[in-house]
C-alpha positions in Angstrom: 66.6 138.0 -318.6 70.1 139.3 -318.1 68.8 142.8 -317.3 66.7 141.3 -314.5 69.7 139.5 -313.0 71.9 142.6 -313.0 69.1 144.7 -311.5 68.7 142.2 -308.6 72.5 142.2 -307.9 72.6 146.0 -308.0 69.6 146.2 -305.6 71.2 143.8 -303.1 74.5 145.8 -303.3 72.7 149.1 -302.7 70.7 147.7 -299.8 73.9 146.1 -298.2 75.7 149.4 -298.4 72.8 151.2 -296.8 72.6 148.6 -294.0 76.4 148.7 -293.3 76.4 152.4 -293.3 73.5 152.5 -290.8 75.2 149.9 -288.6 78.4 152.0 -288.7 76.6 155.2 -287.7 74.8 153.3 -284.9 78.1 151.9 -283.6 79.6 155.4 -283.7 76.6 156.8 -281.9 76.8 154.2 -279.1 80.6 154.4 -278.9 80.6 158.2 -278.7 77.9 158.1 -276.0 79.7 155.5 -274.0 82.9 157.6 -274.0 81.3 161.0 -273.5 82.5 162.9 -270.3 78.9 162.9 -269.0 78.7 159.1 -269.1 82.1 158.2 -267.8 82.9 158.1 -264.1 85.4 160.8 -263.1 87.3 158.8 -260.5 90.2 160.8 -259.0 93.5 159.2 -258.3 93.8 158.3 -254.6 96.8 158.1 -252.2 97.1 156.5 -248.8 97.7 158.2 -245.5 99.0 156.0 -242.7 98.8 157.4 -239.2 101.6 155.6 -237.3 100.6 152.1 -236.5 97.0 153.1 -235.8 95.0 153.5 -239.0 95.2 154.3 -242.7 92.7 155.8 -245.2 92.8 156.9 -248.8 92.0 160.4 -250.2 92.3 162.1 -253.6 95.9 163.0 -254.4 95.2 166.7 -254.9 93.6 167.2 -251.5 95.2 169.1 -248.6 95.9 167.2 -245.4 96.4 168.6 -241.9 97.2 166.2 -239.0 96.7 166.9 -235.3 98.5 164.6 -232.8 97.6 163.7 -229.3 94.5 161.7 -228.2 92.2 161.6 -230.0 94.2 161.6 -233.2 92.6 163.9 -235.7 93.2 164.5 -239.4 91.4 166.9 -241.7 91.5 166.3 -245.5 90.0 169.0 -247.8 89.7 169.5 -251.6 90.3 173.2 -251.1 93.2 175.3 -249.7 93.5 175.1 -245.9 93.3 178.9 -245.6 89.6 178.8 -246.6 87.8 178.1 -243.4 84.4 177.3 -244.9 82.9 176.1 -248.1 80.6 179.1 -248.6 82.6 180.5 -251.5 83.4 177.1 -253.0 80.3 174.9 -253.9 82.5 171.9 -254.8 84.2 171.8 -251.4 84.5 168.6 -249.4 86.0 168.5 -245.8 86.7 165.1 -244.2 87.8 164.6 -240.6 89.3 161.3 -239.5 89.6 160.6 -235.7 89.9 157.9 -233.1 87.3 158.5 -230.4 86.6 157.0 -227.0 83.1 155.8 -226.1 80.4 153.9 -227.9 78.5 154.4 -231.1 75.3 155.1 -229.1 77.1 157.9 -227.2 78.4 159.5 -230.4 75.0 159.3 -232.0 73.5 161.0 -229.0 76.0 163.8 -229.4 74.8 164.4 -232.9 71.2 164.4 -231.8 71.9 166.9 -229.1 73.8 169.2 -231.5 71.7 172.1 -232.6 73.7 172.4 -235.9 73.1 168.8 -237.2 70.2 166.4 -237.7 70.3 162.7 -238.7 68.2 162.0 -241.7 69.2 158.4 -242.4 71.2 155.7 -240.6 72.5 152.3 -241.8 74.6 149.5 -240.3 76.9 147.8 -242.8 80.1 145.8 -243.1 83.2 147.3 -244.6 86.5 145.4 -244.8 85.0 142.9 -242.3 84.3 145.6 -239.8 80.8 146.7 -238.6 80.2 150.3 -239.6 77.4 152.6 -238.6 76.9 155.3 -241.3 74.7 158.4 -240.9 73.6 161.0 -243.4 73.0 164.5 -241.8 71.9 167.9 -242.6 74.2 170.4 -240.9 75.3 174.0 -240.7 78.9 173.4 -239.6 81.9 175.0 -241.5 79.5 176.6 -243.9 78.3 173.2 -245.3 74.7 171.9 -245.6 75.2 168.1 -245.6 77.5 165.5 -244.0 78.1 161.8 -243.9 79.5 160.2 -240.7 80.9 156.7 -240.4 81.6 155.1 -237.0 83.8 152.0 -236.9 83.7 150.4 -233.4 86.8 148.4 -232.2 88.4 147.3 -229.0 87.1 148.4 -225.6 85.0 151.5 -226.2 87.1 152.8 -229.1 85.6 154.3 -232.3 87.1 155.2 -235.7 85.2 158.2 -236.9 85.1 159.7 -240.4 83.0 162.9 -241.0 82.7 164.3 -244.5 81.0 167.7 -245.1 79.7 168.8 -248.5 77.1 171.1 -250.0 73.7 170.1 -251.2 74.6 171.6 -254.6 77.5 169.1 -254.9 75.9 165.6 -255.2 78.9 164.5 -257.3 80.9 164.5 -254.0 79.2 161.3 -252.8 81.2 158.7 -254.7 84.5 160.3 -253.6 83.3 160.5 -250.0 82.1 156.9 -250.0 85.5 155.8 -251.4 87.3 157.7 -248.6 85.1 156.2 -245.9 85.3 152.7 -247.4 89.1 152.9 -247.4 89.5 153.3 -243.6 91.7 150.5 -242.1 92.4 150.1 -238.4 96.0 148.9 -238.0 96.2 148.8 -234.2 94.2 150.2 -231.3 95.7 153.1 -229.2 95.8 150.9 -226.1 97.9 148.3 -228.0 100.3 151.0 -229.3 101.1 152.1 -225.8 102.3 148.6 -224.8 
């Protein structure tokens, strides 16, 4: 009788150890998968550029920034050195232009449609930070890139905030970064108000 009792206890102990070991391995598997570089989002650190009292936007801290004054205000942010004029030698390149334009969204869309180097493949109207935004996805051949995303933010009397980001078709991981840059645009004051 005693032998049966001890065998039962030993069997339960062996089964428990096996179950706990399997659970531990399973937990390690899911934990390592959750923390693997392929699974984690690689979000770059962003900093904010403020253009006078007109507008602000965010961009990755290791990008280059060139600013051109006058009207329209125009800024170019790139993730490659400014001396490289195109992205042909750098598949991971992203080039974003930020400008204040005069006119209407319809006029700017017509400019794209008339441009032989770009073609609209998708268009959406959305709200970002309480502002109406018209966003377009393009194929393009400008600056050595193949694709672009354009965001138009109308404000005031025939004034448009414009963000244009160029990237290559072989660089789909650029999209989250581009979207974050576009979503960060804030209009601080219209050019007509700043003159008063």
